[in-house]
C-alpha positions as semicolon CSV with decimal commas, in nm:
position;residue;x (nm);y (nm);z (nm)
1;M;11,121;10,784;-10,558
2;H;11,491;10,805;-10,686
3;I;11,677;11,077;-10,546
4;G;12,026;11,183;-10,667
5;V;12,254;11,339;-10,382
6;V;12,562;11,563;-10,473
7;V;12,766;11,725;-10,192
8;N;12,995;12,047;-10,240
9;P;13,261;11,918;-9,959
10;I;13,414;12,276;-9,936
11;A;13,095;12,483;-9,937
12;G;13,091;12,724;-9,654
13;M;13,448;12,686;-9,549
14;G;13,525;13,041;-9,567
15;G;13,232;13,169;-9,355
16;R;13,352;13,159;-8,993
17;V;13,698;13,251;-9,047
18;G;13,613;13,577;-9,229
19;L;13,641;13,525;-9,600
20;K;13,270;13,603;-9,689
21;G;13,289;13,291;-9,924
22;T;13,493;13,024;-10,046
23;D;13,520;13,072;-10,418
24;G;13,922;13,109;-10,499
25;K;13,978;13,093;-10,123
26;V;13,982;12,740;-10,040
27;A;14,373;12,735;-9,953
28;E;14,338;13,046;-9,745
29;A;14,034;12,896;-9,580
30;R;14,212;12,584;-9,482
31;E;14,540;12,792;-9,362
32;R;14,301;12,996;-9,147
33;G;14,200;12,650;-8,985
34;A;13,848;12,636;-9,157
35;S;13,644;12,369;-9,102
36;P;13,392;12,207;-9,356
37;R;13,023;12,293;-9,326
38;S;12,867;12,069;-9,569
39;P;12,915;11,699;-9,462
40;D;12,741;11,778;-9,142
41;R;12,453;11,961;-9,339
42;A;12,447;11,655;-9,569
43;R;12,419;11,401;-9,262
44;R;12,143;11,614;-9,113
45;M;11,938;11,562;-9,460
46;L;12,004;11,224;-9,490
47;T;11,920;11,115;-9,152
48;R;11,578;11,278;-9,215
49;L;11,544;11,098;-9,539
50;V;11,605;10,774;-9,381
51;E;11,350;10,858;-9,110
52;H;11,098;10,905;-9,388
53;D;11,186;10,558;-9,580
54;A;11,497;10,378;-9,493
55;S;11,458;10,174;-9,830
56;I;11,458;10,495;-10,040
57;R;11,644;10,465;-10,372
58;V;11,960;10,706;-10,388
59;S;12,229;10,753;-10,631
60;T;12,528;10,958;-10,580
61;A;12,903;11,058;-10,667
62;G;13,217;10,911;-10,483
63;D;13,380;11,066;-10,186
64;P;13,405;11,339;-10,111
65;M;13,088;11,417;-10,283
66;G;12,826;11,208;-10,097
67;E;12,910;10,819;-10,104
68;S;13,023;10,783;-9,735
69;L;12,773;11,029;-9,600
70;V;12,501;10,828;-9,776
71;R;12,622;10,507;-9,648
72;V;12,643;10,635;-9,284
73;A;12,281;10,715;-9,275
74;G;12,209;10,348;-9,365
75;L;12,142;10,372;-9,734
76;D;12,295;10,156;-9,986
77;P;12,385;10,397;-10,286
78;E;12,442;10,330;-10,632
79;V;12,746;10,541;-10,718
80;V;12,723;10,689;-11,064
81;Y;13,038;10,921;-11,091
82;E;13,375;10,936;-10,932
83;P;13,513;11,270;-10,890
84;A;13,851;11,342;-11,078
85;G;14,032;11,518;-10,777
86;D;14,205;11,371;-10,470
87;P;13,973;11,150;-10,257
88;P;13,989;11,211;-9,896
89;A;14,239;11,041;-9,690
90;A;14,196;10,779;-9,399
91;N;13,915;10,738;-9,159
92;D;13,671;10,929;-9,428
93;G;13,458;10,615;-9,522
94;T;13,693;10,412;-9,692
95;L;13,810;10,057;-9,562
96;D;14,185;10,137;-9,578
97;G;14,249;10,093;-9,231
98;G;14,475;10,393;-9,197
99;P;14,555;10,587;-8,880
100;S;14,349;10,859;-8,768
101;D;14,496;11,219;-8,672
102;D;14,529;11,130;-8,301
103;G;14,733;10,791;-8,390
104;A;14,460;10,570;-8,297
105;P;14,385;10,311;-8,588
106;N;14,095;10,337;-8,840
107;D;13,851;10,059;-8,742
108;G;13,743;10,047;-9,122
109;A;13,412;10,196;-9,041
110;P;13,256;10,461;-9,284
111;N;13,251;10,814;-9,185
112;D;13,120;10,828;-8,861
113;G;13,070;11,227;-8,842
114;T;13,393;11,307;-8,628
115;T;13,563;11,625;-8,673
116;E;13,875;11,406;-8,807
117;D;13,632;11,263;-9,079
118;D;13,515;11,634;-9,188
119;T;13,864;11,766;-9,180
120;R;13,970;11,516;-9,417
121;Y;13,655;11,591;-9,630
122;A;13,782;11,926;-9,646
123;Q;14,129;11,830;-9,772
124;A;13,982;11,653;-10,078
125;L;13,988;11,854;-10,416
126;T;13,670;11,877;-10,645
127;S;13,585;12,142;-10,899
128;D;13,256;12,268;-11,070
129;D;13,324;12,037;-11,336
130;D;13,275;11,739;-11,071
131;T;12,957;11,866;-10,980
132;T;12,842;11,919;-11,352
133;A;12,973;11,575;-11,458
134;A;12,801;11,405;-11,141
135;V;12,455;11,577;-11,201
136;E;12,491;11,469;-11,565
137;A;12,566;11,093;-11,445
138;L;12,266;11,129;-11,200
139;Q;12,032;11,216;-11,515
140;E;12,143;10,946;-11,687
141;A;12,071;10,712;-11,384
142;G;11,717;10,831;-11,401
143;V;11,673;11,032;-11,062
144;D;11,337;11,189;-11,007
145;L;11,515;11,498;-10,784
146;V;11,853;11,615;-10,737
147;L;11,935;11,697;-10,377
148;F;12,259;11,906;-10,346
149;V;12,440;12,040;-10,076
150;G;12,627;12,356;-10,133
151;G;12,575;12,725;-10,186
152;D;12,465;12,954;-10,486
153;G;12,777;12,859;-10,694
154;T;12,687;12,498;-10,669
155;A;12,306;12,563;-10,747
156;A;12,412;12,748;-11,069
157;D;12,643;12,451;-11,160
158;V;12,333;12,202;-11,075
159;A;12,102;12,410;-11,268
160;T;12,319;12,434;-11,569
161;A;12,369;12,064;-11,582
162;L;11,989;11,979;-11,558
163;E;11,858;12,264;-11,796
164;G;11,605;12,115;-12,037
165;T;11,574;11,770;-11,869
166;G;11,282;11,846;-11,651
167;I;11,433;11,710;-11,360
168;P;11,380;11,913;-11,059
169;M;11,638;12,024;-10,806
170;L;11,637;12,110;-10,431
171;G;11,918;12,272;-10,226
172;V;12,047;12,200;-9,874
173;P;12,172;12,533;-9,767
174;A;12,577;12,502;-9,682
175;G;12,732;12,832;-9,847
176;V;12,831;13,135;-9,669
177;K;12,556;13,339;-9,880
178;V;12,248;13,177;-9,997
179;Y;12,054;13,409;-10,206
180;S;11,883;13,157;-10,441
181;S;11,508;13,044;-10,413
182;V;11,602;12,672;-10,472
183;F;11,717;12,597;-10,114
184;A;11,483;12,458;-9,820
185;V;11,514;12,666;-9,530
186;S;11,710;12,383;-9,331
187;P;11,841;12,024;-9,410
188;E;11,567;11,863;-9,245
189;D;11,323;12,068;-9,443
190;A;11,500;11,984;-9,745
191;A;11,438;11,585;-9,692
192;D;11,087;11,658;-9,578
193;V;11,000;11,824;-9,912
194;A;11,181;11,564;-10,116
195;V;10,974;11,284;-10,008
196;T;10,637;11,470;-10,021
197;F;10,623;11,711;-10,293
198;D;10,389;11,646;-10,560
199;R;10,443;11,943;-10,826
200;T;10,719;12,179;-10,926
201;E;10,770;12,529;-11,038
202;R;11,028;12,767;-11,205
203;R;11,261;12,920;-10,950
204;E;11,540;13,149;-10,975
205;V;11,914;13,061;-10,920
206;M;12,099;13,382;-10,800
207;D;12,484;13,421;-10,743
208;I;12,722;13,712;-10,665
209;D;13,090;13,805;-10,741
210;E;13,247;13,710;-10,420
211;D;13,552;13,965;-10,457
212;D;13,286;14,259;-10,521
213;Y;13,097;14,102;-10,206
214;R;13,415;14,134;-10,001
215;E;13,439;14,501;-10,097
216;G;13,082;14,562;-10,006
217;E;12,920;14,555;-10,310
218;V;12,608;14,327;-10,293
219;S;12,451;14,254;-10,655
220;P;12,282;13,941;-10,690
221;E;12,260;13,838;-11,073
222;L;12,011;13,587;-11,219
223;R;12,215;13,274;-11,328
224;A;11,927;13,048;-11,396
225;V;11,610;12,945;-11,370
226;A;11,549;12,588;-11,233
227;S;11,237;12,346;-11,180
228;V;11,202;12,297;-10,803
229;P;10,951;12,133;-10,583
230;V;10,675;12,358;-10,467
231;A;10,671;12,371;-10,069
232;D;10,635;12,630;-9,803
233;A;10,981;12,518;-9,659
234;L;11,181;12,692;-9,933
235;Q;11,355;13,021;-9,890
236;S;11,280;13,342;-10,104
237;S;11,534;13,493;-10,325
238;K;11,769;13,764;-10,165
239;Q;11,598;14,100;-10,197
240;L;11,757;14,433;-10,107
241;G;11,605;14,622;-9,840
242;G;11,476;14,994;-9,881
243;G;11,370;15,275;-9,653
244;T;11,577;15,486;-9,426
245;V;11,757;15,353;-9,115
246;E;11,863;15,706;-8,992
247;A;11,646;15,726;-8,681
248;L;11,690;15,365;-8,613
249;A;12,084;15,398;-8,623
250;E;12,068;15,714;-8,392
251;G;11,826;15,566;-8,131
252;I;12,061;15,245;-8,098
253;A;12,372;15,469;-8,068
254;R;12,214;15,650;-7,795
255;D;12,115;15,376;-7,601
256;V;12,465;15,181;-7,603
257;D;12,541;15,065;-7,230
258;P;12,907;15,115;-7,087
259;G;13,097;14,813;-7,041
260;V;12,880;14,603;-7,302
261;T;13,050;14,453;-7,586
262;Y;12,856;14,503;-7,926
263;V;12,882;14,246;-8,171
264;L;12,754;14,426;-8,495
265;G;12,653;14,219;-8,783
266;P;12,705;14,273;-9,158
267;G;12,461;14,468;-9,416
268;S;12,346;14,813;-9,465
269;T;12,128;14,831;-9,164
270;V;12,365;14,761;-8,911
271;G;12,621;14,947;-9,106
272;A;12,445;15,270;-9,038
273;I;12,450;15,203;-8,666
274;K;12,823;15,153;-8,699
275;A;12,860;15,473;-8,890
276;E;12,663;15,660;-8,624
277;L;12,893;15,517;-8,362
278;G;13,166;15,688;-8,517
279;F;13,383;15,424;-8,713
280;D;13,422;15,319;-9,065
281;P;13,269;14,963;-9,095
282;S;13,388;14,659;-9,258
283;P;13,195;14,642;-9,569
284;I;13,042;14,299;-9,530
285;G;13,170;14,189;-9,183
286;V;13,136;14,146;-8,824
287;D;13,266;14,435;-8,627
288;V;13,309;14,419;-8,223
289;W;13,278;14,751;-8,046
290;R;13,294;14,842;-7,674
291;D;13,311;15,181;-7,498
292;G;13,364;15,370;-7,823
293;E;13,654;15,141;-7,930
294;V;13,653;14,905;-8,205
295;L;13,791;14,584;-8,052
296;V;13,795;14,371;-8,361
297;R;13,711;14,491;-8,723
298;D;13,592;14,220;-8,996
299;A;13,622;13,976;-8,716
300;T;13,642;13,575;-8,739
301;E;13,448;13,360;-8,501
302;S;13,761;13,309;-8,306
303;E;13,836;13,670;-8,281
304;I;13,461;13,748;-8,162
305;L;13,478;13,483;-7,889
306;E;13,844;13,622;-7,764
307;A;13,664;13,964;-7,749
308;L;13,335;13,921;-7,561
309;G;13,340;14,027;-7,217
310;E;13,107;13,964;-6,948
311;E;12,787;14,133;-7,091
312;N;12,753;14,094;-7,489
313;V;12,507;14,197;-7,745
314;I;12,477;14,085;-8,094
315;V;12,311;14,342;-8,318
316;V;12,185;14,187;-8,646
317;S;11,930;14,264;-8,912
318;P;11,747;14,013;-9,143
319;I;11,802;13,967;-9,470
320;G;11,531;14,135;-9,687
321;G;11,308;13,912;-9,864
322;Q;11,420;13,590;-9,689
323;G;11,389;13,703;-9,323
324;F;11,716;13,498;-9,210
325;V;11,842;13,639;-8,891
326;F;12,133;13,366;-8,853
327;G;12,262;13,141;-9,115
328;R;12,288;13,337;-9,406
329;G;12,564;13,544;-9,464
330;N;12,694;13,584;-9,112
331;P;12,827;13,230;-9,016
332;Q;13,102;13,426;-8,793
333;L;12,808;13,461;-8,536
334;S;12,851;13,089;-8,474
335;P;12,656;12,893;-8,206
336;A;12,928;12,941;-7,977
337;V;12,905;13,302;-8,028
338;I;12,520;13,335;-8,017
339;R;12,508;13,139;-7,665
340;R;12,720;13,401;-7,505
341;C;12,538;13,709;-7,624
342;D;12,171;13,864;-7,600
343;V;12,048;13,918;-7,929
344;S;11,904;14,247;-8,067
345;I;11,736;14,240;-8,400
346;V;11,709;14,585;-8,595
347;A;11,520;14,652;-8,932
348;S;11,377;14,909;-9,125
349;R;11,010;14,937;-9,144
350;S;11,015;14,882;-9,515
351;K;11,233;14,545;-9,473
352;L;10,995;14,408;-9,189
353;D;10,668;14,490;-9,377
354;E;10,784;14,247;-9,666
355;L;10,838;13,956;-9,418
356;S;10,572;13,756;-9,230
357;V;10,826;13,557;-9,033
358;L;11,185;13,549;-8,935
359;R;11,399;13,233;-8,956
360;V;11,727;13,101;-8,804
361;D;11,931;12,823;-8,940
362;T;12,256;12,796;-8,718
363;D;12,377;12,469;-8,775
364;D;12,265;12,381;-8,413
365;P;11,897;12,250;-8,424
366;E;11,882;12,303;-8,060
367;L;11,984;12,645;-8,054
368;D;11,750;12,709;-8,358
369;A;11,472;12,588;-8,137
370;E;11,550;12,807;-7,834
371;L;11,572;13,111;-8,086
372;R;11,231;13,033;-8,227
373;G;10,923;13,207;-8,118
374;W;10,771;13,572;-8,082
375;T;11,040;13,828;-8,075
376;R;11,067;14,209;-8,070
377;V;11,241;14,396;-8,362
378;R;11,349;14,733;-8,331
379;I;11,258;14,946;-8,612
380;G;11,293;15,313;-8,510
381;A;11,449;15,541;-8,266
382;F;11,184;15,411;-8,029
383;E;10,937;15,217;-8,212
384;T;10,950;14,798;-8,195
385;R;10,748;14,538;-8,348
386;M;10,678;14,189;-8,263
387;I;10,735;13,915;-8,534
388;E;10,796;13,523;-8,504
389;I;11,093;13,333;-8,564
390;V;10,999;12,972;-8,720
């Protein structure tokens, strides 16, 4: 097995700082103090890959698109492409001996997974042209599979570069919105699928206009159809839920408790609850509400944490067709936020009828494990239904 690895170093940066995505917003995300998401997701996938086969052959692009991350996992990659943009600064996997942010000398070791390393990764500049060129170089190197780390935009670039080659692709989800069906459920699942699949199928690459998305218009468009490994651990394409939620919204608004802080997630189902509570919701954002007052509208992770009280409840609805409760479209609801809140899952009957299970992908494997199991979902003014989070 010869695997190609490509990492989009800025994927997902805009999520926790409330930007709903990173396309065209990299500078603003950095100004808001955003941390990169993709390096850690890549490390998790590569660590599992090595657990399967420490001698597996890997080709990749130079930093910040994979090289140091692959080396830290214990693999010796063939670097087939060097990005045109600025490389990461000191302490990012290069042997330059430069100082770290805290003034301590760089010991010359590769990227070791520290926050300093990831921050430097976020400062490096790459483009979609780099992604396309890197994938074309991996194709020429003869890889059997391209494992990429990013979101829907990255998926579209990879699919375009592989069109007509017959080489399959598989995504490690790291973007804010991940609607395409070419992604594994988690980084570890991506590694498991990569080393075990024996056949492929054609699956959809979807993407949306992020400017429209920020205004509340969610219209996924088909960007490509790609060859992807056949596996149970792949997510479905995003589907828009149907059915009315008026009774559900009325019931939840009636049952709110005084003194409790409600963290109300994105989406049309929870949007109906916000409207029933008497305020104009942010289109695709997270709003914080307590005792008849909107504390924060379109909140970032840090704003949510600051607004939380002694008793807190997250109200969130799974993504239709996929079943994700956390980890797709709502990264503001970070592990730090979730751990301070009770979780109330709501859905229309029609949406839940489409789902056999629910899923979570919070960037914290321990929290994911805690959230898994049978849970109660409210589907009406009084009615609930049990469904498993896997």
